[in-house]
C-alpha positions in Angstrom: 10.4 8.5 -88.1 10.8 4.9 -86.7 8.7 4.9 -83.6 8.5 1.4 -82.2 7.0 2.0 -78.7 3.4 2.8 -79.7 3.8 6.5 -79.5 2.6 8.6 -82.4 5.0 8.6 -85.4 4.1 12.1 -86.6 1.1 13.6 -88.4 0.8 10.5 -90.5 -2.4 11.3 -92.3 -3.0 12.9 -95.6 -3.3 16.7 -95.6 -7.0 17.1 -96.2 -7.2 20.9 -95.5 -10.5 22.1 -94.1 -12.7 19.3 -95.6 -14.2 17.4 -92.7 -15.5 14.5 -94.8 -12.0 13.9 -96.3 -10.4 14.3 -92.8 -12.8 11.6 -91.4 -11.8 9.2 -94.2 -8.2 9.9 -95.0 -6.9 12.1 -92.3 -5.9 12.3 -88.7 -9.6 12.5 -87.6 -10.0 8.9 -88.6 -9.5 6.8 -85.4 -7.8 3.8 -87.2 -5.4 6.0 -89.1 -4.6 8.0 -86.0 -4.1 5.0 -83.7 -1.9 3.0 -86.0 -0.1 6.0 -87.5 -0.9 5.1 -91.1 0.5 7.6 -93.6 -1.1 8.2 -97.0 2.0 8.6 -99.3 0.2 8.8 -102.6 -3.3 8.9 -104.0 -4.5 9.2 -107.5 -7.6 8.0 -109.3 -8.0 4.4 -108.3 -4.6 4.2 -106.5 -3.4 4.5 -103.0 0.0 4.0 -101.4 0.2 4.0 -97.6 2.7 3.0 -95.0 2.6 1.9 -91.4 5.3 2.4 -88.8 6.6 -0.6 -86.9 5.4 -0.3 -83.3 5.8 -2.8 -80.5 2.0 -3.1 -79.8 1.6 -4.5 -83.4 4.0 -7.5 -82.9 2.4 -10.9 -83.4 5.3 -13.0 -82.3 7.3 -11.5 -79.3 10.2 -13.9 -79.9 10.8 -12.8 -83.5 9.3 -9.3 -83.5 7.2 -10.1 -86.7 4.1 -8.0 -87.1 0.7 -9.7 -86.4 -1.1 -10.8 -89.6 -4.1 -8.7 -88.6 -1.9 -5.6 -88.8 -0.9 -6.5 -92.4 -4.6 -7.1 -93.2 -5.5 -3.7 -91.7 -2.9 -1.9 -93.7 -4.0 -3.6 -97.0 -7.7 -3.1 -96.3 -7.1 0.6 -95.6 -5.1 1.0 -98.7 -7.8 -0.7 -100.8 -10.5 1.4 -99.3 -8.7 4.6 -99.9 -8.1 3.6 -103.5 -11.8 2.8 -104.0 -12.7 6.3 -102.6 -10.5 7.9 -105.2 -12.0 5.9 -108.0 -15.6 7.0 -107.3 -17.2 10.0 -109.0 -18.3 11.4 -105.7 -17.8 10.6 -102.0 -20.1 7.8 -100.9 -20.1 5.0 -98.4 -18.1 1.8 -99.1 -17.7 -1.5 -97.3 -15.3 -4.4 -97.7 -17.2 -7.4 -99.2 -14.3 -9.7 -99.7 -10.6 -9.5 -99.1 -8.3 -12.4 -99.9 -4.7 -12.0 -98.7 -1.9 -14.3 -99.5 1.0 -14.0 -97.0 4.2 -14.6 -98.9 6.7 -14.2 -96.1 6.9 -12.8 -92.6 7.5 -9.1 -92.0 10.9 -7.8 -91.0 11.1 -6.4 -87.4 11.7 -2.7 -86.9 10.8 -1.8 -90.6 7.9 0.3 -91.9 5.4 -1.7 -93.9 4.1 -0.2 -97.2 1.0 -1.1 -99.2 -0.1 -0.2 -102.7 -3.7 -0.7 -103.8 -5.1 -0.3 -107.3 -8.7 -0.4 -108.4 -9.1 -2.7 -111.4 -12.8 -2.3 -112.1 -15.7 -0.3 -110.8 -19.4 -1.2 -111.4 -22.4 0.7 -110.0 -22.4 -1.4 -106.9 -18.9 -3.0 -106.5 -15.3 -2.0 -106.9 -12.5 -4.6 -107.4 -9.0 -4.0 -106.1 -5.6 -5.6 -106.1 -2.9 -4.8 -103.5 0.5 -5.8 -102.1 2.4 -5.0 -99.0 6.2 -4.8 -98.8 9.2 -3.4 -97.0 11.1 -0.7 -98.7 14.5 -1.9 -99.9 13.5 -5.6 -99.8 12.8 -7.9 -102.7 9.3 -9.4 -103.0 6.1 -8.6 -101.2 5.1 -9.6 -97.7 1.6 -10.2 -98.9 -0.6 -9.8 -102.0 -4.4 -9.3 -102.0 -7.5 -9.1 -104.1 -10.7 -7.6 -102.8 -14.1 -6.3 -103.6 -15.9 -3.4 -102.0 -19.6 -2.6 -101.9 -20.5 1.0 -103.1 -23.6 2.8 -102.2 -25.7 5.1 -100.1 -27.6 2.2 -98.6 -24.7 1.3 -96.4 -25.6 2.5 -92.9 -25.0 1.5 -89.4 -27.8 -0.5 -87.7 -28.4 2.4 -85.2 -28.8 4.9 -88.1 -31.4 2.7 -89.8 -33.7 2.6 -86.8 
């Protein structure tokens, strides 16, 4: 599966069975996962590995074919969020508080991008995560990251609070 023209690259999402809450977070019902074709390759307690197909609409530099930095950020943020969900004792809202990304080198055109995120600490209100993005078969990461995520039931959309 190496779709590069913006068409769906397959199911992509994690098999969440009949659980609508999990489908909305990890599965094909999630608009971001569906649109970008993110695939959840592995999840475990506090760990997520995801990959992203190379697609032409994600290119940041048309001359080189390198992915846009925002795409790399989206992949890493998604991997981190999924890792946080798996580290919690129950399903509850989370939000990215801080995400620092260090770009180590440009992506390689026409190659899938992978990200691995690992939760390093969970407090009652905040989870801390580290992550990296890379291309399979290449040495060294494209980017590394460290982030913190707010945890809690008080996270609501403004419209829901009114």
